VMD Tcl script that draws the C-alpha trace (Angstrom):
set ca {
  {0.23 -0.08 -0.13}
  {3.03 2.72 0.92}
  {4.46 2.06 -2.55}
  {1.43 2.37 -4.05}
  {0.79 5.94 -2.37}
  {4.57 6.88 -3.16}
  {4.06 5.85 -6.68}
  {0.85 8.18 -6.76}
  {2.48 10.88 -5.24}
  {5.66 10.91 -7.47}
  {2.87 10.50 -10.66}
  {0.64 13.95 -9.24}
  {4.45 16.13 -8.85}
  {5.51 14.84 -12.08}
  {1.99 15.91 -13.82}
  {2.20 19.47 -11.81}
  {5.52 20.04 -12.97}
  {5.52 19.68 -16.50}
  {4.48 22.63 -19.17}
  {1.45 22.50 -20.20}
  {-0.06 24.42 -23.55}
  {-1.48 27.82 -22.06}
  {-5.62 28.73 -22.58}
  {-5.20 31.80 -23.68}
  {-7.70 34.43 -21.97}
  {-7.62 36.76 -25.01}
  {-6.28 37.67 -28.29}
  {-5.51 41.42 -28.52}
  {-3.82 44.09 -30.80}
  {-1.08 45.87 -29.58}
  {-1.55 49.64 -31.25}
  {1.55 51.15 -29.84}
  {3.27 53.41 -26.99}
  {1.53 55.50 -24.76}
  {3.46 58.79 -25.63}
  {1.45 61.04 -23.27}
  {3.60 62.61 -21.06}
  {1.80 63.02 -17.39}
  {2.03 60.75 -13.78}
  {0.17 58.00 -14.70}
  {0.96 57.82 -18.44}
  {3.42 55.41 -20.16}
  {3.39 51.76 -21.22}
  {1.72 50.44 -24.55}
  {-1.77 50.56 -25.53}
  {-3.54 47.23 -26.57}
  {-7.13 46.60 -27.84}
  {-8.82 43.34 -26.39}
  {-12.30 43.35 -27.43}
  {-13.94 46.48 -27.51}
  {-12.20 47.77 -24.86}
  {-8.66 49.67 -24.80}
  {-6.10 48.99 -22.15}
  {-2.33 50.07 -21.23}
  {0.40 47.39 -19.81}
  {3.91 48.64 -18.75}
  {5.82 45.65 -18.93}
  {5.48 42.09 -20.34}
  {7.12 38.55 -18.66}
  {10.26 37.64 -19.71}
  {8.98 34.29 -21.27}
  {7.20 36.24 -24.02}
  {9.88 36.84 -26.12}
  {8.87 39.84 -27.55}
  {10.73 43.49 -27.65}
  {8.17 45.91 -28.17}
  {11.28 48.57 -29.05}
  {11.73 46.46 -32.38}
  {8.24 45.44 -33.40}
  {5.81 47.35 -35.91}
  {2.25 48.20 -34.86}
  {-0.34 46.96 -34.57}
  {0.73 43.77 -33.34}
  {-1.27 40.92 -32.89}
  {-1.15 38.95 -29.59}
  {-2.43 35.99 -27.56}
  {-2.56 36.97 -23.81}
  {-3.54 36.01 -20.40}
  {-3.92 38.96 -18.36}
  {-5.39 40.58 -15.61}
  {-6.67 43.98 -14.20}
  {-3.51 45.80 -12.27}
  {-5.39 46.22 -8.75}
  {-2.97 49.15 -8.32}
  {-3.80 50.92 -11.13}
  {-3.12 54.77 -11.17}
  {-5.59 55.82 -13.68}
  {-7.95 52.47 -14.07}
  {-7.00 51.28 -17.35}
  {-3.92 49.37 -16.66}
  {-3.73 45.51 -16.98}
  {-0.94 43.11 -15.85}
  {0.01 40.61 -18.62}
  {0.75 37.17 -17.33}
  {1.49 35.37 -20.67}
  {2.14 36.76 -24.18}
  {2.65 35.25 -27.45}
  {2.91 37.08 -31.12}
  {-0.19 35.47 -33.48}
}
mol new
graphics top color blue
foreach p $ca { graphics top sphere $p radius 0.5 }
foreach p [lrange $ca 0 end-1] q [lrange $ca 1 end] { graphics top cylinder $p $q radius 0.2 }
display resetview
C-alpha cells in the first residue's frame, strides 16, 4: 500500500511540474506606445475586444521586444486588471505570444 501511495504522489508531482499548453484568455492588438507625459502615463496600448487598456511590461518568457516591433501587433495573452492601477485602464500581462 505504501509503495502505491508513493507512486501516486510521484505521478502527481511529475504532472504538476510539466509545462502545459496555455489556454489564452484573449487575443488582442498592441497598437503602440503611450507617448503622453503625465504622472500615470506611459506603457503600451492594447485593444482587447472593444476595450483599450495599457500595460507597462511583459513577462520575460514572452520573447517579444516591443522596441523592435511594428504596430499594430496581434497577440494572444493571459491578463488581469491591475489592482494598483493609477488611472484604471492598466492591466498586468501574465503571458503573451505573437499570433
